[in-house]
C-alpha positions as a LaTeX table, in Angstrom:
\begin{tabular}{lrrr}
\hline
Residue & $x$ (\AA) & $y$ (\AA) & $z$ (\AA) \\
\hline
Met1 & 0.45 & $-2.89$ & $-39.53$ \\
Cys2 & $-0.51$ & $-6.27$ & $-40.71$ \\
Glu3 & 1.29 & $-5.85$ & $-44.44$ \\
Val4 & 4.43 & $-5.16$ & $-42.45$ \\
Leu5 & 4.15 & $-8.57$ & $-40.57$ \\
Gln6 & 3.68 & $-10.13$ & $-43.92$ \\
Gln7 & 6.89 & $-8.78$ & $-45.28$ \\
Glu8 & 9.35 & $-12.15$ & $-44.66$ \\
Asp9 & 12.21 & $-9.50$ & $-45.12$ \\
Val10 & 11.25 & $-7.54$ & $-41.66$ \\
Glu11 & 13.85 & $-8.74$ & $-39.53$ \\
Ala12 & 14.15 & $-5.98$ & $-36.99$ \\
Glu13 & 12.72 & $-7.33$ & $-33.83$ \\
Arg14 & 12.32 & $-4.47$ & $-32.33$ \\
Leu15 & 9.97 & $-3.36$ & $-35.32$ \\
Arg16 & 8.28 & $-6.48$ & $-35.42$ \\
Ala17 & 7.72 & $-6.26$ & $-31.47$ \\
Ala18 & 6.51 & $-2.99$ & $-31.84$ \\
Ile19 & 4.12 & $-3.65$ & $-34.25$ \\
Val20 & 2.60 & $-6.71$ & $-32.39$ \\
Glu21 & 2.14 & $-4.47$ & $-29.45$ \\
Gly22 & 0.34 & $-2.10$ & $-31.45$ \\
Leu23 & $-2.55$ & $-5.12$ & $-32.38$ \\
Gly24 & $-3.88$ & $-4.21$ & $-28.92$ \\
Lys25 & $-4.99$ & $-1.44$ & $-30.20$ \\
Leu26 & $-6.09$ & $-2.68$ & $-33.87$ \\
Cys27 & $-7.68$ & $-5.28$ & $-32.31$ \\
Arg28 & $-10.44$ & $-3.15$ & $-30.59$ \\
Thr29 & $-12.91$ & $-2.90$ & $-32.98$ \\
Pro30 & $-14.46$ & $-6.37$ & $-34.94$ \\
Gly31 & $-12.84$ & $-5.50$ & $-38.21$ \\
Gly32 & $-9.49$ & $-4.91$ & $-36.96$ \\
Leu33 & $-9.62$ & $-8.08$ & $-34.57$ \\
Ser34 & $-10.25$ & $-10.06$ & $-37.87$ \\
Leu35 & $-7.29$ & $-8.61$ & $-39.16$ \\
Gly36 & $-5.10$ & $-8.63$ & $-36.45$ \\
Leu37 & $-5.85$ & $-11.83$ & $-34.48$ \\
Pro38 & $-3.71$ & $-14.40$ & $-36.92$ \\
Tyr39 & $-0.90$ & $-12.18$ & $-36.12$ \\
Leu40 & $-1.35$ & $-11.84$ & $-32.36$ \\
Tyr41 & $-1.43$ & $-15.90$ & $-32.33$ \\
Arg42 & 1.56 & $-16.03$ & $-34.24$ \\
Gly43 & 3.26 & $-13.27$ & $-31.77$ \\
Leu44 & 2.61 & $-15.29$ & $-28.91$ \\
Val45 & 4.67 & $-18.50$ & $-30.32$ \\
His46 & 7.19 & $-16.51$ & $-31.86$ \\
Ser47 & 10.58 & $-17.84$ & $-31.37$ \\
Ser48 & 11.66 & $-14.34$ & $-30.18$ \\
Gln49 & 10.96 & $-13.51$ & $-26.54$ \\
Leu50 & 10.83 & $-9.74$ & $-27.08$ \\
Ile51 & 7.35 & $-10.36$ & $-29.63$ \\
Arg52 & 6.32 & $-12.89$ & $-27.27$ \\
Ser53 & 6.72 & $-10.14$ & $-24.72$ \\
Ser54 & 4.44 & $-7.35$ & $-26.83$ \\
Ala55 & 2.04 & $-10.29$ & $-27.41$ \\
Ala56 & 1.12 & $-10.81$ & $-23.74$ \\
Thr57 & 0.40 & $-7.02$ & $-24.00$ \\
Ala58 & $-1.69$ & $-6.87$ & $-26.78$ \\
Tyr59 & $-3.50$ & $-9.84$ & $-25.37$ \\
Gly60 & $-4.17$ & $-7.76$ & $-22.38$ \\
Asn61 & $-5.90$ & $-5.13$ & $-24.50$ \\
Val62 & $-7.73$ & $-7.36$ & $-26.78$ \\
Leu63 & $-8.96$ & $-9.05$ & $-24.00$ \\
Gln64 & $-10.63$ & $-5.98$ & $-22.05$ \\
Ser65 & $-12.30$ & $-5.45$ & $-25.28$ \\
His66 & $-13.84$ & $-8.67$ & $-26.49$ \\
Gly67 & $-13.11$ & $-10.78$ & $-23.55$ \\
Asp68 & $-15.81$ & $-14.25$ & $-24.12$ \\
Asp69 & $-15.47$ & $-13.53$ & $-27.80$ \\
Leu70 & $-11.82$ & $-14.62$ & $-28.38$ \\
Pro71 & $-11.66$ & $-18.20$ & $-29.87$ \\
Asp72 & $-10.59$ & $-20.43$ & $-26.59$ \\
Leu73 & $-7.07$ & $-21.18$ & $-28.90$ \\
Val74 & $-6.03$ & $-17.65$ & $-28.02$ \\
His75 & $-6.35$ & $-18.01$ & $-24.47$ \\
Glu76 & $-4.56$ & $-21.08$ & $-24.52$ \\
Thr77 & $-1.85$ & $-20.02$ & $-26.09$ \\
Phe78 & $-1.41$ & $-16.87$ & $-23.88$ \\
Leu79 & $-1.34$ & $-19.05$ & $-20.51$ \\
Pro80 & 1.96 & $-20.60$ & $-21.23$ \\
Leu81 & 3.61 & $-17.43$ & $-21.45$ \\
Leu82 & 3.04 & $-16.89$ & $-17.47$ \\
Gln83 & 5.64 & $-19.97$ & $-16.96$ \\
Asp84 & 8.16 & $-18.52$ & $-20.01$ \\
Pro85 & 11.48 & $-18.75$ & $-18.90$ \\
Tyr86 & 12.42 & $-15.88$ & $-19.83$ \\
Val87 & 11.52 & $-12.62$ & $-17.08$ \\
Ile88 & 10.83 & $-10.04$ & $-19.98$ \\
Val89 & 7.81 & $-12.62$ & $-21.44$ \\
His90 & 6.22 & $-13.84$ & $-17.81$ \\
Asp91 & 6.65 & $-10.06$ & $-16.44$ \\
Ser92 & 4.61 & $-9.01$ & $-19.23$ \\
Ala93 & 2.47 & $-11.87$ & $-19.20$ \\
Leu94 & 1.92 & $-10.97$ & $-15.11$ \\
Arg95 & 0.67 & $-7.24$ & $-15.66$ \\
Ile96 & $-2.30$ & $-7.74$ & $-18.12$ \\
Asn97 & $-5.78$ & $-7.44$ & $-16.98$ \\
Tyr98 & $-7.34$ & $-10.35$ & $-16.22$ \\
Arg99 & $-11.18$ & $-9.59$ & $-15.31$ \\
Lys100 & $-12.69$ & $-10.55$ & $-18.59$ \\
Met101 & $-10.79$ & $-13.68$ & $-19.36$ \\
Pro102 & $-13.48$ & $-16.71$ & $-19.24$ \\
Ser103 & $-13.92$ & $-17.87$ & $-16.06$ \\
Arg104 & $-13.20$ & $-21.45$ & $-17.41$ \\
Phe105 & $-9.24$ & $-20.37$ & $-17.79$ \\
Lys106 & $-9.37$ & $-18.92$ & $-14.52$ \\
Arg107 & $-7.99$ & $-21.87$ & $-12.46$ \\
His108 & $-5.35$ & $-23.00$ & $-14.69$ \\
Leu109 & $-4.50$ & $-19.08$ & $-14.52$ \\
Leu110 & $-4.65$ & $-18.98$ & $-10.73$ \\
Val111 & $-2.02$ & $-22.31$ & $-10.23$ \\
Ser112 & 0.06 & $-20.29$ & $-12.51$ \\
Val113 & 0.06 & $-17.45$ & $-10.73$ \\
Ala114 & 0.70 & $-19.44$ & $-7.83$ \\
Gln115 & 3.60 & $-20.67$ & $-9.51$ \\
Leu116 & 5.50 & $-17.56$ & $-9.89$ \\
Val117 & 4.93 & $-16.38$ & $-6.68$ \\
Asn118 & 6.09 & $-19.36$ & $-5.12$ \\
Thr119 & 9.66 & $-19.18$ & $-7.64$ \\
Tyr120 & 10.01 & $-15.70$ & $-6.64$ \\
Ala121 & 9.79 & $-16.15$ & $-2.82$ \\
Ser122 & 12.42 & $-18.77$ & $-3.03$ \\
Ser123 & 14.70 & $-16.76$ & $-5.12$ \\
Gly124 & 14.79 & $-13.82$ & $-2.78$ \\
Glu125 & 15.24 & $-11.84$ & $-5.92$ \\
Arg126 & 12.77 & $-9.25$ & $-8.17$ \\
Asp127 & 10.71 & $-8.29$ & $-5.63$ \\
Gln128 & 8.76 & $-5.77$ & $-8.20$ \\
Ile129 & 7.71 & $-9.11$ & $-10.12$ \\
Leu130 & 6.80 & $-10.65$ & $-6.67$ \\
Ala131 & 4.46 & $-8.07$ & $-5.79$ \\
Val132 & 2.67 & $-7.65$ & $-9.23$ \\
Ala133 & 2.41 & $-11.50$ & $-8.96$ \\
Ile134 & 1.20 & $-11.32$ & $-5.25$ \\
Gln135 & $-1.25$ & $-8.28$ & $-6.17$ \\
Gln136 & $-2.84$ & $-11.14$ & $-8.85$ \\
Leu137 & $-2.73$ & $-14.31$ & $-6.56$ \\
Leu138 & $-5.19$ & $-11.81$ & $-4.00$ \\
Arg139 & $-7.37$ & $-11.09$ & $-6.76$ \\
Leu140 & $-7.80$ & $-14.40$ & $-8.17$ \\
Thr141 & $-8.30$ & $-15.70$ & $-4.61$ \\
Arg142 & $-10.50$ & $-13.31$ & $-3.66$ \\
Glu143 & $-12.58$ & $-14.58$ & $-6.77$ \\
Phe144 & $-12.38$ & $-17.84$ & $-6.51$ \\
Asp145 & $-12.47$ & $-18.02$ & $-2.50$ \\
Pro146 & $-12.64$ & $-14.98$ & $-0.49$ \\
Ser147 & $-11.95$ & $-16.92$ & 2.79 \\
Asp148 & $-9.17$ & $-18.74$ & 1.49 \\
His149 & $-7.05$ & $-17.58$ & 5.19 \\
Arg150 & $-4.07$ & $-20.05$ & 4.26 \\
Thr151 & $-3.32$ & $-17.71$ & 1.12 \\
Ile152 & $-4.03$ & $-14.76$ & 2.49 \\
Gln153 & $-1.47$ & $-15.83$ & 5.43 \\
Lys154 & 1.05 & $-16.82$ & 2.88 \\
Val155 & 1.11 & $-13.32$ & 1.64 \\
Ile156 & 1.19 & $-11.45$ & 5.26 \\
His157 & 4.45 & $-13.48$ & 5.86 \\
Leu158 & 6.06 & $-12.92$ & 2.07 \\
Leu159 & 5.13 & $-9.15$ & 2.67 \\
Ser160 & 7.24 & $-9.36$ & 5.68 \\
Glu161 & 10.37 & $-10.28$ & 4.39 \\
Met162 & 10.10 & $-7.74$ & 1.29 \\
Asp163 & 11.37 & $-4.68$ & 0.13 \\
Pro164 & 9.18 & $-2.11$ & 1.87 \\
His165 & 8.37 & $-0.02$ & $-1.15$ \\
Glu166 & 6.97 & $-3.06$ & $-3.01$ \\
Ala167 & 4.97 & $-4.58$ & $-0.19$ \\
Phe168 & 3.21 & $-0.86$ & 0.49 \\
Glu169 & 2.10 & $-1.12$ & $-3.07$ \\
Val170 & 0.04 & $-4.50$ & $-2.26$ \\
Val171 & $-0.83$ & $-3.47$ & 1.06 \\
Glu172 & $-2.08$ & $-0.12$ & $-0.34$ \\
Ala173 & $-3.89$ & $-1.96$ & $-2.92$ \\
Phe174 & $-5.40$ & $-4.40$ & $-1.13$ \\
Ala175 & $-5.13$ & $-3.93$ & 2.46 \\
Phe176 & $-6.80$ & $-0.40$ & 2.94 \\
Gly177 & $-9.77$ & $-1.90$ & 1.23 \\
Gly178 & $-10.21$ & $-4.72$ & 3.74 \\
Ile179 & $-9.01$ & $-8.04$ & 2.47 \\
Leu180 & $-5.98$ & $-8.25$ & 4.44 \\
Arg181 & $-7.27$ & $-6.74$ & 7.73 \\
Gly182 & $-8.18$ & $-8.90$ & 10.99 \\
Glu183 & $-5.55$ & $-11.70$ & 9.67 \\
Asn184 & $-3.01$ & $-12.97$ & 11.84 \\
Gly185 & 0.57 & $-10.75$ & 11.34 \\
Tyr186 & $-1.26$ & $-7.84$ & 9.30 \\
Ala187 & $-0.90$ & $-5.24$ & 12.09 \\
Glu188 & 2.41 & $-6.15$ & 13.00 \\
Leu189 & 3.30 & $-5.67$ & 9.02 \\
Ile190 & 1.36 & $-2.35$ & 9.52 \\
Val191 & 3.85 & $-1.12$ & 12.08 \\
Ser192 & 7.13 & $-2.74$ & 10.62 \\
Leu193 & 6.20 & $-0.77$ & 7.17 \\
Ile194 & 6.11 & 2.62 & 9.20 \\
Met195 & 9.14 & 1.38 & 11.29 \\
Asp196 & 11.43 & 0.69 & 8.41 \\
Pro197 & 14.18 & 3.39 & 7.69 \\
Gln198 & 13.43 & 2.60 & 3.82 \\
Thr199 & 9.39 & 3.13 & 3.63 \\
Trp200 & 9.01 & 6.55 & 2.21 \\
Ser201 & 8.07 & 9.54 & 4.44 \\
His202 & 5.22 & 10.38 & 2.26 \\
Arg203 & 3.51 & 6.95 & 2.62 \\
Val204 & 3.90 & 6.68 & 6.74 \\
Pro205 & 0.48 & 8.97 & 7.21 \\
Ala206 & $-1.41$ & 6.23 & 4.72 \\
Leu207 & 0.23 & 3.67 & 7.02 \\
Val208 & $-0.74$ & 5.45 & 10.34 \\
Glu209 & $-4.46$ & 5.80 & 9.37 \\
Glu210 & $-4.65$ & 2.12 & 8.75 \\
Leu211 & $-3.70$ & 1.97 & 12.46 \\
Glu212 & $-7.35$ & 3.67 & 13.30 \\
Glu213 & $-9.10$ & 0.73 & 10.87 \\
Leu214 & $-7.51$ & $-2.45$ & 12.88 \\
Ser215 & $-10.24$ & $-4.13$ & 15.45 \\
Arg216 & $-9.35$ & $-3.57$ & 19.12 \\
Pro217 & $-7.35$ & $-7.46$ & 19.38 \\
Glu218 & $-5.59$ & $-6.23$ & 16.46 \\
Ile219 & $-4.32$ & $-3.04$ & 18.12 \\
Cys220 & $-3.65$ & $-5.03$ & 21.77 \\
Arg221 & $-1.40$ & $-6.95$ & 20.39 \\
Ile222 & 0.72 & $-4.25$ & 18.81 \\
Lys223 & 0.21 & $-1.86$ & 21.55 \\
Glu224 & 3.23 & $-2.27$ & 23.28 \\
Ala225 & 5.17 & $-1.17$ & 19.66 \\
Leu226 & 3.25 & 1.99 & 18.84 \\
Pro227 & 5.10 & 4.22 & 21.02 \\
Ala228 & 8.28 & 3.47 & 19.13 \\
Ala229 & 6.69 & 3.70 & 15.95 \\
Ala230 & 4.66 & 7.09 & 17.12 \\
Thr231 & 8.63 & 8.08 & 17.38 \\
Gln232 & 10.18 & 7.13 & 14.42 \\
Ala233 & 6.90 & 8.32 & 12.33 \\
Arg234 & 7.26 & 11.81 & 14.05 \\
Ala235 & 11.20 & 11.51 & 12.96 \\
Arg236 & 10.65 & 10.68 & 9.75 \\
Leu237 & 7.88 & 13.66 & 8.90 \\
Ile238 & 10.20 & 16.50 & 10.61 \\
Gly239 & 10.60 & 18.95 & 7.92 \\
Glu240 & 7.65 & 17.10 & 5.04 \\
Phe241 & 5.07 & 19.67 & 4.29 \\
Asn242 & 1.47 & 18.97 & 3.74 \\
Leu243 & 1.61 & 15.63 & 5.87 \\
Pro244 & $-0.04$ & 14.90 & 9.15 \\
Glu245 & 1.47 & 14.84 & 12.45 \\
Pro246 & 0.85 & 10.72 & 13.37 \\
Thr247 & 1.06 & 11.28 & 17.23 \\
Val248 & $-2.91$ & 12.30 & 17.62 \\
Ser249 & $-3.79$ & 9.02 & 15.41 \\
Ile250 & $-1.65$ & 7.09 & 17.27 \\
Leu251 & $-2.92$ & 8.27 & 20.21 \\
Asp252 & $-6.48$ & 7.85 & 19.30 \\
Val253 & $-5.99$ & 4.04 & 18.53 \\
Leu254 & $-4.38$ & 3.15 & 21.91 \\
Val255 & $-7.32$ & 5.18 & 23.78 \\
Arg256 & $-9.77$ & 2.63 & 21.73 \\
Ala257 & $-7.88$ & $-0.32$ & 23.12 \\
Asp258 & $-7.76$ & 1.23 & 26.30 \\
Ala259 & $-3.43$ & 0.83 & 26.32 \\
Trp260 & $-3.54$ & 3.91 & 28.96 \\
Glu261 & 0.36 & 3.04 & 29.69 \\
Glu262 & 1.35 & 2.89 & 26.36 \\
Ala263 & $-0.82$ & 6.11 & 25.34 \\
Thr264 & 0.73 & 8.26 & 28.19 \\
Val265 & 4.20 & 6.61 & 26.88 \\
Val266 & 3.36 & 8.42 & 23.52 \\
Ala267 & 1.99 & 11.63 & 24.71 \\
Arg268 & 5.18 & 12.16 & 27.39 \\
Asp269 & 7.38 & 11.29 & 24.39 \\
Arg270 & 5.73 & 14.05 & 22.06 \\
Leu271 & 6.18 & 16.44 & 24.78 \\
Asp272 & 9.81 & 15.53 & 26.00 \\
Glu273 & 10.65 & 16.60 & 22.16 \\
Val274 & 9.38 & 19.71 & 22.77 \\
Gly275 & 12.22 & 22.14 & 22.92 \\
Gln276 & 12.10 & 24.65 & 26.14 \\
Asp277 & 12.75 & 28.15 & 24.97 \\
Arg278 & 10.31 & 30.46 & 25.27 \\
Trp279 & 9.64 & 30.03 & 21.30 \\
Glu280 & 8.52 & 26.48 & 21.82 \\
Ala281 & 5.71 & 27.56 & 25.00 \\
Gly282 & 2.85 & 27.28 & 22.58 \\
Arg283 & 3.71 & 23.73 & 21.47 \\
Arg284 & 4.90 & 22.87 & 24.38 \\
Leu285 & 1.46 & 23.70 & 26.10 \\
His286 & $-0.47$ & 21.77 & 23.22 \\
Ala287 & 2.20 & 18.85 & 23.65 \\
Glu288 & 1.51 & 18.73 & 27.50 \\
Ala289 & $-2.67$ & 19.30 & 26.97 \\
Phe290 & $-2.48$ & 15.88 & 25.54 \\
Val291 & $-0.74$ & 14.42 & 28.26 \\
Val292 & $-3.05$ & 15.50 & 30.46 \\
Ala293 & $-5.79$ & 14.28 & 28.43 \\
Ile294 & $-4.76$ & 10.88 & 28.42 \\
Glu295 & $-3.80$ & 10.61 & 32.33 \\
Leu296 & $-7.67$ & 12.23 & 32.91 \\
Glu297 & $-8.99$ & 9.53 & 30.71 \\
Arg298 & $-6.99$ & 6.70 & 32.32 \\
Ala299 & $-7.91$ & 8.05 & 35.74 \\
Leu300 & $-11.86$ & 8.34 & 35.06 \\
Ser301 & $-11.81$ & 4.65 & 33.26 \\
Gly302 & $-10.27$ & 3.61 & 36.31 \\
Gly303 & $-12.43$ & 5.38 & 38.55 \\
Asp304 & $-9.76$ & 7.06 & 40.27 \\
Val305 & $-11.43$ & 10.48 & 41.52 \\
Asp306 & $-8.27$ & 12.43 & 43.35 \\
Pro307 & $-6.06$ & 11.90 & 40.15 \\
Ala308 & $-8.72$ & 13.06 & 37.93 \\
Val309 & $-9.52$ & 15.99 & 39.94 \\
Asp310 & $-5.96$ & 16.89 & 39.85 \\
Arg311 & $-5.68$ & 16.13 & 36.01 \\
Ile312 & $-9.03$ & 18.42 & 35.55 \\
Lys313 & $-7.05$ & 21.52 & 37.76 \\
Arg314 & $-4.04$ & 20.82 & 35.56 \\
Trp315 & $-6.15$ & 20.92 & 32.07 \\
Arg316 & $-7.49$ & 24.12 & 32.98 \\
Gly317 & $-4.21$ & 25.88 & 34.29 \\
Ile318 & $-3.12$ & 24.87 & 30.70 \\
Gly319 & $-6.64$ & 26.63 & 29.22 \\
Gln320 & $-5.38$ & 29.58 & 31.08 \\
Glu321 & $-2.21$ & 29.58 & 29.89 \\
Met322 & $-2.96$ & 29.13 & 26.55 \\
Glu323 & $-4.98$ & 32.49 & 26.68 \\
Val324 & $-1.99$ & 34.73 & 27.71 \\
Phe325 & 0.46 & 33.00 & 25.43 \\
Asn326 & $-1.60$ & 33.64 & 22.31 \\
Glu327 & $-2.40$ & 37.49 & 23.47 \\
Ala328 & 1.29 & 37.68 & 23.80 \\
Arg329 & 1.61 & 36.54 & 20.31 \\
Lys330 & $-0.95$ & 38.94 & 19.02 \\
Glu331 & 0.41 & 41.50 & 20.42 \\
Arg332 & 3.77 & 41.09 & 19.05 \\
Leu333 & 2.50 & 40.57 & 15.81 \\
Asp334 & 0.86 & 43.82 & 15.87 \\
Arg335 & 3.70 & 45.36 & 16.65 \\
Ile336 & 5.32 & 44.16 & 13.52 \\
Pro337 & 4.79 & 46.96 & 10.41 \\
Phe338 & 3.90 & 44.83 & 7.73 \\
Asp339 & 3.92 & 47.60 & 5.44 \\
Leu340 & 7.45 & 48.20 & 4.84 \\
\hline
\end{tabular}
């Protein structure tokens, strides 16, 4: 590889770029590092944007193997690539794992990443790169100052305006671990992603699960929006296989916040969606049971004895009707000649 890079007559840019990127693996061993490091350095300052991009990727691989063992000059040569005017270069530089970069260079790194976030946020384009930049910014912020609420608030604001696919990637990478929970606007962001028709259906259950992790004050802020979110989530998941029905989770969230009015709306909306024909009788009883359970808990929490007694009677009645329905269904199934 090094011999090819030494040849002056190798003019194929893509070939040189591929070899430079391969230096990331060559340099994993001490012997390989001694051979390849000069060529890696040349790649980082090369006039070709394609080769600089490949060198940035190679640097990221070398960083994982050597970290503090690399000369300072290599780190100092890499950092300007984050401000390179070509997208292909600073995108590659942005996507590496910085965990093993010496701490003395990370303040400069943080500033460069923050500048990229500002640049792409202002342009309103390339949300995919902006999402990567935000993730790197959050990692570095957590490392330097986990209590930097100003940066986190800015990130939440940016996520609310981004493409939902890219916003979800950031939420999944960080919020599901707790870094954004409790911050102003985060609960509203989760609801907006559930409601956004561009959010992929298979991601809705994870967002609903995240609602269950929110604190009571956060839930209280968004409780009025949750009935519509529940309806939207159910509509998105119709026909999807192996994805959980979201109503129960959202009801649990609302009950935990004593949002009885909203919980009743969610339960009744689900009941109203069930058909009236006899084939839907089991589903309808099941859906009505949720309505009765919510109304019973609401009455008990308020000390309303008469409504509570009435709901208990209806609960028992649903149980008896369910037994009759299940027995009738069993009889029908027994009559089917499965051995045909």
